[in-house]
Backbone as numpy.savetxt, mean C-alpha at the origin, in Angstrom:
# Nx Ny Nz CAx CAy CAz Cx Cy Cz
-17.23 -3.41 11.41 -16.27 -2.39 10.99 -14.87 -2.98 10.97
-14.11 -2.54 9.99 -12.73 -3.00 9.83 -11.79 -1.83 10.06
-10.77 -2.05 10.85 -9.76 -1.01 11.08 -8.47 -1.41 10.37
-7.82 -0.42 9.79 -6.56 -0.63 9.09 -5.49 0.22 9.76
-4.38 -0.40 10.08 -3.26 0.31 10.68 -2.05 0.18 9.77
-1.59 1.31 9.28 -0.44 1.33 8.38 0.83 1.69 9.14
1.94 1.22 8.64 3.22 1.56 9.23 4.30 1.43 8.17
5.45 2.02 8.45 6.61 1.84 7.58 7.01 3.03 6.75
6.20 4.09 6.74 6.58 5.26 5.97 7.74 6.01 6.62
8.23 7.02 5.92 9.31 7.81 6.47 10.07 8.54 5.39
11.25 9.02 5.77 12.13 9.77 4.89 13.28 8.88 4.46
13.54 8.86 3.17 14.62 8.02 2.64 15.28 8.74 1.48
16.54 8.46 1.26 17.24 9.06 0.12 16.89 8.32 -1.16
17.02 9.01 -2.26 16.79 8.38 -3.55 17.68 7.15 -3.69
17.07 6.08 -4.23 17.78 4.82 -4.36 17.59 3.89 -3.17
17.01 4.41 -2.12 16.79 3.62 -0.92 15.54 2.77 -0.98
15.25 2.11 0.13 14.11 1.19 0.21 13.29 1.45 1.47
12.03 1.12 1.36 11.11 1.14 2.49 10.12 0.00 2.33
9.59 -0.46 3.44 8.55 -1.48 3.41 7.35 -0.98 4.20
6.23 -0.88 3.52 4.98 -0.48 4.15 4.20 -1.72 4.56
3.51 -1.60 5.69 2.63 -2.68 6.16 1.26 -2.11 6.46
0.25 -2.92 6.29 -1.11 -2.51 6.61 -1.82 -3.73 7.19
-2.17 -3.64 8.47 -2.82 -4.75 9.15 -4.29 -4.44 9.36
-5.13 -5.39 9.01 -6.57 -5.24 9.16 -7.04 -5.98 10.40
-7.98 -5.35 11.12 -8.55 -6.00 12.30 -10.01 -5.57 12.44
-10.72 -6.22 13.33 -12.11 -5.87 13.54 -13.05 -6.92 12.98
-14.18 -6.47 12.50 -15.22 -7.38 12.00 -14.92 -7.77 10.56
-13.95 -8.64 10.43 -13.53 -9.06 9.10 -14.36 -10.25 8.67
-15.12 -10.06 7.62 -15.92 -11.16 7.08 -15.02 -12.06 6.25
-14.50 -11.49 5.23 -13.50 -12.16 4.41 -12.83 -11.06 3.60
-11.56 -11.13 3.52 -10.82 -10.09 2.78 -10.61 -10.56 1.36
-11.03 -9.75 0.45 -10.85 -10.05 -0.96 -9.61 -9.32 -1.46
-9.78 -8.26 -2.18 -8.63 -7.54 -2.72 -8.02 -6.62 -1.66
-6.72 -6.46 -1.76 -5.98 -5.51 -0.92 -5.11 -4.70 -1.86
-4.87 -3.46 -1.50 -4.07 -2.64 -2.40 -3.45 -1.44 -1.73
-2.54 -0.84 -2.46 -1.89 0.40 -2.02 -2.14 1.48 -3.07
-2.47 2.66 -2.59 -2.67 3.83 -3.42 -1.77 4.93 -2.88
-1.56 5.96 -3.70 -0.81 7.11 -3.22 -1.41 8.39 -3.76
-1.14 9.46 -3.03 -1.71 10.75 -3.41 -0.74 11.86 -3.06
-0.61 12.81 -3.99 0.17 14.02 -3.74 -0.79 15.20 -3.82
-0.41 16.32 -3.21 -1.31 17.48 -3.19 -1.75 17.91 -4.58
-3.04 18.10 -4.73 -3.59 18.57 -5.99 -3.81 17.50 -7.03
-3.49 16.26 -6.67 -3.66 15.17 -7.63 -4.61 14.13 -7.08
-5.17 13.36 -7.99 -6.07 12.29 -7.57 -5.28 11.13 -6.98
-5.92 10.39 -6.12 -5.31 9.20 -5.55 -5.16 8.18 -6.68
-4.00 7.55 -6.75 -3.75 6.59 -7.83 -3.36 5.23 -7.27
-3.72 4.21 -8.02 -3.37 2.85 -7.64 -1.87 2.63 -7.84
-1.23 2.10 -6.82 0.18 1.73 -6.92 0.29 0.24 -7.21
-0.42 -0.57 -6.42 -0.38 -2.02 -6.60 -1.58 -2.65 -5.90
-2.00 -3.79 -6.43 -3.12 -4.51 -5.85 -2.86 -6.00 -5.86
-3.53 -6.71 -4.95 -3.36 -8.15 -4.87 -4.70 -8.78 -4.47
-5.05 -9.86 -5.15 -6.31 -10.56 -4.85 -6.08 -11.58 -3.74
-7.16 -12.17 -3.26 -7.00 -13.18 -2.21 -6.35 -14.44 -2.77
-6.31 -14.57 -4.09 -5.63 -15.70 -4.70 -4.17 -15.43 -4.99
-3.74 -14.20 -4.75 -2.33 -13.87 -4.93 -1.99 -13.20 -6.26
-2.98 -12.99 -7.12 -2.70 -12.29 -8.36 -2.42 -10.82 -8.06
-1.44 -10.28 -8.75 -1.02 -8.91 -8.47 -1.07 -8.02 -9.71
-1.15 -6.75 -9.46 -1.04 -5.74 -10.51 -0.22 -4.60 -9.93
0.66 -4.05 -10.75 1.48 -2.92 -10.33 1.39 -1.83 -11.38
1.35 -0.61 -10.93 1.36 0.52 -11.86 2.64 0.51 -12.67
2.56 0.97 -13.90 3.74 0.97 -14.76 4.89 1.75 -14.12
4.57 2.81 -13.42 5.60 3.68 -12.84 6.41 2.99 -11.74
5.89 1.89 -11.21 6.60 1.22 -10.11 7.02 -0.21 -10.45
6.66 -0.68 -11.62 7.02 -2.05 -11.99 8.53 -2.25 -11.94
8.92 -3.36 -11.36 10.33 -3.67 -11.22 10.98 -3.04 -10.01
10.27 -2.13 -9.34 10.83 -1.47 -8.14 10.01 -1.78 -6.89
8.69 -1.87 -7.04 7.80 -2.13 -5.90 7.20 -3.52 -6.04
6.97 -4.15 -4.90 6.33 -5.47 -4.89 5.29 -5.53 -3.79
4.08 -5.90 -4.15 3.02 -6.07 -3.17 2.92 -7.54 -2.79
2.63 -7.78 -1.52 2.43 -9.14 -1.04 1.44 -9.10 0.12
0.98 -10.26 0.53 0.02 -10.31 1.64 0.24 -11.56 2.46
-0.14 -11.46 3.72 -0.11 -12.60 4.63 -1.55 -12.78 5.08
-2.22 -13.75 4.51 -3.64 -13.94 4.80 -3.89 -14.32 6.26
-2.96 -15.04 6.86 -3.13 -15.44 8.26 -3.10 -14.23 9.19
-2.40 -13.20 8.77 -2.27 -11.99 9.59 -3.14 -10.85 9.07
-3.89 -11.10 8.00 -4.72 -10.04 7.39 -3.90 -8.78 7.13
-2.72 -8.99 6.60 -1.77 -7.88 6.40 -1.31 -7.85 4.95
-1.20 -6.64 4.44 -0.66 -6.44 3.10 0.60 -5.60 3.22
1.57 -5.90 2.38 2.86 -5.23 2.41 3.15 -4.58 1.06
3.98 -3.56 1.09 4.49 -2.97 -0.14 5.99 -2.75 0.04
6.76 -3.58 -0.62 8.21 -3.43 -0.59 8.60 -2.47 -1.70
9.23 -1.36 -1.31 9.59 -0.32 -2.27 11.11 -0.21 -2.33
11.65 -0.36 -3.51 13.09 -0.27 -3.71 13.38 0.73 -4.81
14.66 1.12 -4.90 15.08 2.10 -5.92 14.15 3.31 -5.93
13.88 3.81 -4.76 12.92 4.91 -4.63 13.42 6.17 -5.32
12.46 6.90 -5.88 12.76 8.13 -6.60 12.02 9.29 -5.92
12.50 10.51 -6.10 11.78 11.65 -5.51 10.32 11.72 -5.94
10.02 11.29 -7.15 8.63 11.33 -7.62 7.75 10.29 -6.94
8.33 9.41 -6.14 7.54 8.47 -5.34 7.02 9.12 -4.06
7.48 10.34 -3.78 7.03 11.05 -2.58 5.52 11.25 -2.62
4.84 10.81 -1.57 3.37 10.88 -1.53 2.90 10.35 -0.18
1.62 10.51 0.06 0.97 9.80 1.16 0.45 8.49 0.59
0.81 7.40 1.21 0.42 6.08 0.74 -0.72 5.55 1.61
-1.75 5.05 0.96 -2.93 4.53 1.64 -3.14 3.06 1.27
-3.49 2.26 2.25 -3.90 0.91 1.90 -5.42 0.87 1.81
-5.90 -0.04 1.01 -7.33 -0.23 0.81 -7.61 -1.71 0.85
-8.66 -2.05 1.59 -9.02 -3.47 1.76 -10.49 -3.63 1.44
-10.80 -4.63 0.65 -12.18 -4.97 0.35 -12.55 -6.19 1.18
-13.55 -6.00 2.05 -14.00 -7.08 2.93 -15.51 -7.20 2.76
-15.94 -8.35 2.30 -17.36 -8.52 2.02 -17.75 -7.58 0.90
-18.78 -6.76 1.17 -19.25 -5.79 0.17 -18.69 -4.39 0.40
-17.79 -4.25 1.35 -17.31 -2.92 1.72 -15.83 -2.75 1.45
-15.46 -1.49 1.22 -14.04 -1.14 1.05 -13.64 -0.20 2.17
-12.45 -0.39 2.69 -11.95 0.39 3.81 -10.59 0.97 3.44
-10.34 2.17 3.99 -9.08 2.86 3.75 -8.29 3.02 5.04
-6.98 2.93 4.92 -6.12 3.27 6.04 -6.00 4.77 6.18
-5.31 5.19 7.23 -5.20 6.62 7.53 -4.13 7.30 6.69
-3.30 6.52 6.03 -2.25 7.08 5.20 -0.93 7.18 5.94
0.14 6.95 5.21 1.48 7.08 5.77 2.35 7.84 4.77
3.09 8.81 5.27 3.89 9.68 4.40 5.19 8.99 4.01
5.46 9.01 2.72 6.75 8.56 2.20 7.40 9.76 1.50
8.58 10.10 1.94 9.31 11.23 1.36 10.67 10.74 0.88
10.95 10.97 -0.39 12.21 10.55 -0.99 13.00 11.80 -1.35
14.15 11.94 -0.75 14.98 13.11 -1.01 15.98 12.82 -2.12
16.29 13.86 -2.88 17.22 13.68 -4.01 18.65 13.92 -3.58
């Protein structure tokens, strides 16, 4: 079993920045893809950004140029640097890690951007 611990969410004014972290621990076979998703009430969870174990990244169009995903393989940690935050970025952010044949989700961290 793999456990994911997220941190870094909170309340920030529009235009501000936050950095989310997600650390994986437990029975880690090998971590392949890591990613961040977000969800607002009544909507489906959507991909924000993803990164492969080789470092290739993908970012949703809505966050390109503002958010950057990165990872530290030695620490089994994935980060999401969020800048120029907008009220529409308000959501619960979840990290997702693919280890071996399984995918694991974090518990979610609330990000609230005030206008």
